[in-house]
C-alpha positions in Angstrom: 55.4 -106.2 -96.8 53.8 -103.2 -98.4 50.4 -104.7 -98.0 50.6 -103.5 -94.7 48.9 -106.9 -93.2 50.2 -108.0 -90.0 52.0 -111.5 -91.2 53.9 -109.9 -93.9 55.3 -107.3 -91.4 56.0 -110.3 -88.7 58.3 -111.5 -91.2 59.7 -108.3 -92.1 60.5 -107.6 -88.6 61.7 -111.2 -88.1 64.2 -110.5 -90.8 65.2 -107.3 -89.1 66.0 -109.2 -86.2 68.1 -112.3 -87.6 69.7 -110.7 -90.7 73.2 -111.9 -90.7 74.4 -108.5 -92.4 73.8 -104.7 -92.6 72.4 -104.7 -95.9 69.6 -107.4 -95.5 68.7 -105.9 -91.6 68.6 -102.2 -92.9 66.4 -103.2 -95.8 64.1 -105.0 -93.3 64.0 -102.0 -91.1 63.3 -99.2 -93.5 60.4 -101.4 -94.9 59.1 -101.5 -91.3 59.4 -97.6 -91.3 56.7 -97.3 -93.7 53.9 -99.3 -91.3 53.2 -97.5 -88.3 52.5 -99.9 -85.3 54.1 -102.3 -82.8 56.9 -103.5 -85.4 57.8 -100.2 -86.5 58.1 -99.3 -82.6 60.0 -102.5 -81.7 62.4 -102.0 -84.5 63.3 -98.1 -84.1 64.1 -99.1 -80.5 66.3 -102.1 -81.4 67.9 -100.3 -84.0 68.9 -97.4 -81.9 69.8 -99.9 -79.1 72.4 -101.5 -81.2 73.9 -98.7 -82.7 73.5 -95.9 -80.9 77.3 -95.6 -80.4 78.0 -95.3 -84.1 77.2 -92.0 -85.4 77.3 -93.1 -89.0 74.8 -96.1 -88.6 72.5 -93.8 -86.6 72.4 -91.2 -89.6 71.2 -94.4 -91.5 68.3 -94.8 -88.8 67.4 -91.3 -89.1 67.2 -91.5 -92.7 65.0 -94.5 -92.7 62.4 -92.4 -90.6 62.7 -89.6 -92.9 62.4 -91.4 -96.3 59.5 -93.3 -94.7 56.2 -93.4 -96.8 53.6 -92.5 -94.2 51.1 -89.6 -93.7 53.1 -88.2 -90.5 56.6 -88.3 -92.1 56.9 -84.3 -91.6 55.9 -84.4 -88.0 58.4 -87.4 -87.4 61.0 -85.3 -89.2 60.4 -82.2 -86.9 61.0 -84.4 -83.9 64.0 -86.2 -85.2 65.7 -83.1 -85.8 65.4 -82.3 -82.1 66.7 -85.7 -81.2 70.0 -85.3 -79.2 72.2 -87.8 -81.5 71.2 -85.5 -84.5 74.0 -83.7 -86.1 74.0 -81.4 -89.4 78.1 -81.7 -88.7 77.9 -85.5 -89.6 79.1 -85.6 -93.4 76.6 -88.3 -94.0 
């Protein structure tokens, strides 16, 4: 997946969509965060849509974005801090 080539990203995205447990799903999700583009955007929206009612899981959503290995990560972190679901009070 780290090659950034679309076929590998598509495989990773399919793993994200069809994983039968959170460990596999989150790993695929976190890998997609390293590659700006359509798969990252779709995974961000899907993960948030599926888990926006669970603050602990949404913390993982924030974490994967903040740890992404991409050039604009600092700008993304600045935007994430302003997100309505971000809270420093969440213990994780």
